[in-house]
N, C-alpha and C positions, 0 to 999 in steps of 0.2 A: 302845298299845305304842310306845315310843320307837324311834328308829332304832338306838340302842345296844342296846336290848332285843331288837330284831329280829335284829341280827348275833349276839348271844349265843345266841339261840334257834337260829339257823341253824347256828352252829358246833357247838352241842350235838347237834343232830340229825345233822349230818354225822359227828360222832364216834361216836354211838351206832348209827347205821344200819349194818347188816351188808352191805357191798358185796361183790359177787363180781366181781373184776376180770377183764376179758377177757384171754385169753392174748395173748402177743406175736404180731404178725402173722406168719403162716407164709410161708416162702419158696416153698411149692408154689403153682402156678397155681390160680386159683379153679376152673377147669374140672376139674382133677384132684380137688380137695377135694370138689366137689359130687358127682362120680361116686362117690367113696368114701363120702360121706354117704348117698347113695341106696342103695348096695349093702350098707352095714353093718347089723348086727343088734344089737350090744351097746349097752346104755343109756349106759355110760360113754363109749364111743368116739363115740356119736352126739352126746352133749353136748359133748365136746371138739371134735369137728369143726365142730359148729354154731357154737361160740364163735369158732373160728379163722376160719371163713368170714365171720361178721358183722364181726369185727375187721378183716379184710382189706378187706371191702366199704366199711367206714367210711373207709378211707384213700384210696379211689379218687377221682379227678377225674371230670368228666363223661364224658370219652372212655372211661375204664374202666367206668363205669356203663352206658354204651351197649352196650359189648361184653358185659357181664354179662347185661343184659336181653335182648340178641339171643341169647345162649346159652340162656336160659330159653325164648325163643320157638321156637327151632329144635330144640335137642337134647332138650327136655323136653316136646314137644308130643305129641298123640295120633298114632297110626298109623292113617290112614283105612281101609286094607285090613283091619286087625285089627278095627276097629269094625264094618265091613260084615259080616265073617265071623261075629262074635259076635252081631250082630243077626239074621242068617239062622238061626243055631243056636237063638236064643231064639224066633224065629218058628216053628220046627219043633217045639221041645220047651220049653214055657214052664214050667220048674221053677226052683227056687232056684239050682241050679248054673249053668244057662245064663244066668240073670239076673245072677248074680255075675260071670261072665265078661264080660258086656256092660257092666256098670257099671265093671269094672276097665279094659276097653279104652277106654271113653268118657271116663275121667278122665285129664287130662294128668298126666304124671309130675311136672310142676313143683308140683302141689298136694301130692304126697307130700314133695317136697323142702322146700317151705315149712313143712309140718307138722314135719318133722325139725329145721329151723332153729329152730323155736319151742321146742325142748327146752332151749335155752340160757337161763340166768338172764337176765332182762331182755330176752329176745328179742322179746316181743310189741311193745314200744315201738319196738325197732329195725326190725321189719318194717313198722310203721305209717310210720316215717320213710322206709323203703325205697320204699313205695308213693308217698309224697309226691314222691320223686325221679322215679319212673316217670310220674306224672301230669304233672310238669313237662316231661319229655322226650317225652311222647306226641305232641304236635302235630308234631314233626319226624320221628317214627318210628311211623307209623300201624300198622305190623305188630305193635307191642307191645300193641295193644288186647286181643288175646286173652290176653296175660299178665295184664293188668289184670282181666280177667274172673275169673281164678283168685284173685287177691288179694281182690276184692270178694266172691266166693263164700265164701271162708274167713272173712273178717271178718264177714260176715252171721251166721255161726254163733258165732264167738269173742266177738262183741260183742252177742250176743242180750240182750234186755232182762232176762232172768232172771239174767244174770251182773253186771248193773250195780248199783252202790250209790249211792243218793241221800243226799247229805250237805248239811246247812246249813252254809254258810261264815260264820263269825263272826270277830270280831277276835281270838278266842282260838284260831282254827284254826292248824295248823302254818304256820310262816313260808313254807315252800316252796310251800304251796298258795296262800297270799295273794299271793305273788310271781307265780304263774302267772295269777291272776285279773287282775292289772295287765297282764301281758304279752299275754294273749289277748283282753282286752276289745276287741270289734270294732265297737261301735256308738257309744259315747260314751267317749272316751279317759279314762283315770284318770291324772292328772298326777303324783301323789305319794302317799305313804303316808297322809297326812291325808285326801286325797280318797277313798282306798279306805275308810278308817275311816268316813267319812260315809255310805258306801253299805252297810256291813255291820254297824255297831255300834248306831245309834239304834234305839229300840223300834218306830219306824214304818218300818223298812227290813228287808228279808230278801234273802238270796242263797242259791241252791241249785245244786248241781252234781252231775252224774253222773260217777262214777269207776268204773274197772274194777280188780279185784284184781290183775291183772298189770301195771297201770300206776298204782300208788297215788298217785304224786306229780303225775299229769297229768290235769286235768279234761278230759272229753270234750266237754261242753257245760255252760253255766251260764246261769242267768236271774237278773236283778236285779229286785226287786219293791219298789214303794213302796205303803204303806198310806195311802190318801188319803180325804178327805171330798169326794165328788163325783168325776166323771171329769175328769182333768186335760187341759188344752189346750196345755201348753207344757213342754218338758223343761227350759227354763231355771229354771222355778219348782221343779221336782223336785230339781234338782241345785245350786241356789243355796247357797253356803257359809253364808250368814247366814239361811237359812230357819228358820221356827219349826217345831220338831218337834211332831208331832201325837200326842196320846194315842191309842195303838192302839185303845183301847176306843171311841173316837169315829169311827173309820174305817168307811166303808161300802163302800169300793172297794179292790180289790187291782189295782194297775197294773203290768203287766209292761213295763218300759221299756227293757230291753236283754236280748237273747238272743244269746249268742256261741257258735258252733261253734269248737272249739279245735284240732282235729286235721285238717289238710289231707289226710293220708293215709287218713282215714276218710270221704272224700267219697262221698256216695251211701248211707251207712249212717245211717238216720234215728233220731234220738234225741228231737227236739223235741216230737213229739206225746206221747210217754210222759212226758217231763219236765213239760210243762205240766199234763197230767192229774193226775200225782201231786202236784205242787206245789199245785194247786187243792185236792186232797183234804186235804193237810196244813194248808193255811190255813183251810179250813172247820172242821177239828177245833180249831185254836187260836183262831179268831175266827168263831164260828158266826153272828155278826151281819153278816158281810160279804154284800152284795147283788150287787155287780158285780165281774166279772172281765174286765178289759180290757187292751189294750196301748196304748202310745203309740209308734207305729212309724214308721220312716223310709220314704220313697218314693224309693228309690235310682235308679229309671229315669226319673224325671219330666223332668229337664232335658234328657237326650238326646232324649227323645220330643218335647219342645217345639222343639228345634232342627230335628228332622225335619219337624215340622208347619210351622214357619216357612219352611223351605226349599221346602216344597210350596205356599207362598203363603197360609197361614192368618194373617190379620191379628191374631187374638186371641193366637196363640202368639208372634208377633213383638212385640206389645205387652207381653206378659209378659216376654220376654227383655230388653226395653228398660227395664223399670220399676225403680223404687227400692223394693225389697221390705222395706225397714226402716221406711218411713214412709207410703207411699201406700195409703190405705184401699181405693180403687177397684182398685188393683193386687192387693190381698189377696183381694178377692172374685173377681176374674178368675182368680187363681191357684187358688183353691179349686174353681172351676167346671171349670177345665182338669184339675186333679188328679182330680176325680170322674170326668170322661170317661176319663182315662187308666186309672184303676183298674177301672172298670166295663165299658169298651168295647174296649180294646186287647187283642189276643190274640197269642200266639206261634204258631209253626208247627204246634203240636199242639192248638190251640184253647183253650189255658189262658190265664189272665191273664198279660200280659206281665211284670208286676212280680214279681220273685222273692219278696219279703216277702209280697205278697198271696197268691201261690200257697201259701206255707207255712201261713199262718193260715187261709185258706179251706179248704185240704185238711184242716186239723185241726178244722173245724166252726165257725169263727168267722164273724161277719158284719161288713160294713163299717158302722161306727156313725157316725163323724163325721170331718170333715176340717178341719184348722186351718192357717191361715197364721201366719207369724212364730212358729212353735212350736219351731224349732231354728235359731237364728241364728249358730251356730258356723260356722267356715269350711267344715267338711265338710257341714253341713246346707244351707248356701247353695249349695254346689257341686252337690249331688245333687238338690235339690228347691226351691231358693230359700227354704228354711226351712219348707216345708209338712210336716206330719206327719198321721198318720191313727190313729184309734182303731179297733181290731178288738175286738168284743165277743164273749165266750164266754157265750152264753145256755145255761146248764147243762141246761135242759129240752129244748133243741132241738139241742144240739151234734151228736148222732149223726145226726139227720135232715139237718142242713145238710151234714155230712160226706158222707153217702150221696148226696145230690143233686149235690154238687160232684164226687165221684168218678165218678159215672155219667154226668153231663151237663155237667160244668164250670159248673154253675149258681152264680152269684154272688148271695148274699143280702145285702141292704143295707137301711138304714133309708129311710123315705120322704124324709127331708130330703136324704140323699145322692143319691137318684135324682132329686129335683127339682133339685138343684145341678148334676147332670150335664146336665140339659136346658136350663139357663140358657145363653143365647147370650152368651158372654164378649165383652167389648168391649176 
């Protein structure tokens, strides 16, 4: 697709799409409109008010958003005495009526308000963006945490796996979706349209995304896959513009080299596990000869940990910080050993692996397969891990067992080579 072709496609889509414009912003205060929305019964009036409230909210600066969220926290909270009384009644007479009273009393009114706001066309995406604002303001207004609980509770239902649609993203996909892939790529930036084409068009490349029917233009999460011969040890090779394309029939490995969560407002809503499992199933159907399903993943917390270790007096960490990671072979081995220690031994306050990418894949049932130096020599790769990357292997016969052991005991499964590497005394 040329740039001109993209613009023509985009203009055509904008012309054909049936937009439902938001009403002009109402002069009424948001407090009054929210009260009217929660009290109303008619479908038409509910939709109208919801559209007006969302349009008014969209015009607010941060000061107004703080006031709006404070309104939700205070005026639309539960009434503790009512909950206590309902619980006592249910304790005395455990029937459907008293249970219904208890559930009604225990549910904050803001959940009902958010459900009614969702009646407006396009409201689901607006509410996801609203929660993005809430999460941004939360550190300075901790009392809003209970408001976030209600957003998260509703989103867990609204974005249930049963509602999601898995789509393969190709060069023939709608231009608006391709544009979002460029925008949301969070691991290896896509510089231009030709770079995007190199990731979705060749026969040895795949890209899959989860979408929601209420947000058809917005990917929730997507994964980029390279079909390779053998397990790759460098993202430079995978993304090289002049690389030799592989006949997919010769591939024995599916490498997940980039997984990007797209919606900040859906933080805490897990899609990755379902995405990987379903993509593996699709790839197995298309390429039954594939033997390995691996990642080539970043190690984003490695350099900060090395700084901590060096500050605590560890010579190996200081040596790693001082090394030239583009040329020094001894430094590469030192980096690999330290990375293995970081992945296998460092824990967070909950006893889980400190590294967030490790937590994600280990929770999904993967094992730590191999660690590579000089694997991502981009500015970002050097900044977060001095270029080190790691393969997580999804051994399909043991995925469920590994997941269960990790979920129950935070057990980290790794290959012998990685365990030996972690025991190497780095110099």
